[in-house]
N, C-alpha and C positions, 0 to 999 in steps of 0.2 A: 645415455644420460639417465640418472636415477630420477624417479618421480619425487617431488617434495613430500615431506611428512604431512599426512592428513590427520587433523585433530578431531577427537570425538566431541568436542564442545566448541561453542562459538567464541570468537574473539572480536573485539570492537576497536575501531579506530579511536585513538586518543585525541583530545583537543578539539572535539566537535560538539556543538550544542545539540545535535541530533545523533542518535545511535546508528552507526553503520556497521553491519555485520561483515567481517572480513571474509572474502571468498577466494582471493588469490594474492600471491606475493611474488615480487621480483626483488630480492635482497631486502632493502629497507623501504621499498615502495609497495604499498598495499592497495588492493581494490576492494571497496566495501559497497554494500547495497542496503537500502532501507526502503520501506513502503512509503510512497509519496502521495497516492490518492486515487480516487475514482471520480470521474466527471461524466456529464452527459455529452454525447458526441456532437451535439449541435454547437458546442463551443469550439469545435475543431472543424466545423463545416460538414459533418457527417450525421445529420439528424436520423433518429431511429436507431442509433448505435450508442454504446457507452465506451469509455476509455479507462482502462486499468493501467496504472504505471508505477514504476519504482525509480529511484535515483541511484546512479552509480557514482562513486567518488574514488579518485586516485589521490593518495596522499602519502607523504613520507612519515614514517613513525619509527624512530630509533628505539624507543623503549619497548615497543611491541616486538621489533626485530630481535632485540636482545633476549627477551623473554622466550620467544619461540625457538631461538637458537639453542638456548639452554634445555628446553623440553625435547627438542628433536635429537640432540646429541649427534651421534655419527650419521643419522639419516639426513642431516641438513647439508646441502651442497651449496657452497658459496661461489658465485661467479663474480670475479673482480670487475668484469666489464659491466655488471649490473649496478655497481655501487652508486654511480652518479647519473643514473638514468633520469631524463626529464620526465615529469609526472605524466604527461600525455603520451610521450613516446614509449613508455613502459608497456602500453597496451595498444599495439599498432592496428588491431582490428576494430578499435573503438574510436568513434569520432566525438570528441568532447565538445560541449557547448560553452562551458565557462572554464577559463583557465587563468590562474594567477600563480604567484610564487609558492603558495602553500597547498593548493589543491587544483584538481581538474574534475569536472563533473558533467553528467549528461542524464537525460531522461530516457528510460527504456520502457516501452509500454505495448499494449495490444488493444485492438478494437474488438468490442464484444457486441454481438447481436442484441438488440433491444434498447429502447430508450430508458434511461435511468428514472426519470420522473414517472413515466407511464408503465414501465415493466420492472419496477423496483425488485420485487421478489424473484422474478425470473432471472434478472441480471445477476443478483447476488447469489442465487442458487447455482447459476452456471459457473460463477467464480469458484465456489466451494466444491461443487460436484466434479468439475473438470480439472480441479487443481491447477488453475491458471497461474497462480503465483509460482508454483513449481516449474511451470513452463518458462516463466520469466527468469527464474534462477538458472535453469538449464541453459538458456540462451546466453545469459551473462557469463556463465562459466565457459561456454564454448568460445565466446569472444575473447575471454581472458587467456584461453589456451589450457588444455588439460594438464600440461606439464607444470603450470604455475598455480593450479588450484590447490588449496589447503583445507577446504571445508567440505563437509558432507552435504550434498544438495538437499536431502530430506530434512536435515536439521535447520538449514537456512530457510527453506520454504516454510517449515513449521513456525519458526520465529517470525517470519514476515506475516504469516496468517494471524498470529497473536497480535501483531502491531496493527494489522488492518481491521481486525474484528470490531473494535469500538466504533470506527467510522462506518463500517458496514451496518452495524446494529443501529447506529444513529439514523442512517438512511431509511431503514425499516421503520423506526419509530416515527420519523417525520411523515412517511407514507401513510402509516396507520392514522396519524393525527389528521392528515388531509382528507382521508376517506371518511373519518368520523365527522369532520367539519362539513363536508359536502352533504352528508346525511342530515346533520343538524340544520343546515341552511335550507334544505328541502322541506323539512318538517316545520321550520320557522316560517317559510313562505306560505305554506298551507294554513298555519295557525293565524297568520296576520293578514290573510287575503281580504278581510272585510274591515280592516282597521286603518284605512287611509285617512290621514289628517286627524287621527285620534291619538292624543297624548298617551304615553305609557312607557314603562321600563323595558323597552324592547331589547336592549343589550343584555340585561339581566335574564330576560326570557330566552334569548339565544344561548347564553351560557348555561342556563339550567337544562335546556334540551341537550346540549353537548355533554354535560356532566352525566345526565341520565343514560345517554347512549354509551358513554364510556364505562359507566358502572355495570350496565347490562352486559357489555362485552366481557368485562372482567369476571362477572359472575358466571357467564357461560363457559369461560375457560377453566373455572374451578370444578365444574360439573364433570 
């Protein structure tokens, strides 16, 4: 059996509000993947850990099938038995969670050492340095079966990383803000230690302390 054509660019499932990069194909049924999120492990009952996850979707896409058939030319092998495959049955190694007439989907993830709120920088650093999204892509493709895969893992993983980056950067920004707030609260506590029952613009005072700390940190990064 010939391997399906592997394309040097990404294709995406049509008719979805979220972009799913196509990784595998069985005739007109495609398997797509998208970045889904990063959460603290305590939400899953594993405190001290974090959870990185993507969503896989199986869907029928006649327009994409036609486009790829034209591009693949003689490299494309059509198996008549695959034409009317049920969406979930197309990928027997995958157990889908949500199944309806138009799609089947499931979450694929991994547990990472480190609490997201407490070890934000370490967790995100581990995701990037260990290329954990690439590991998820490799596993998804293994489940789909090498004979069905039509995308290059490196390209898919790179796209997932670009999709994940805004959320990862947002976690870092929020962590930075929490650290500054804790410093501002400590300074505010010291500054108001002798002001019990004394009227004053305390919220403004706290905000001013926070702003000064934020500015000082910005200035230090420029140096």
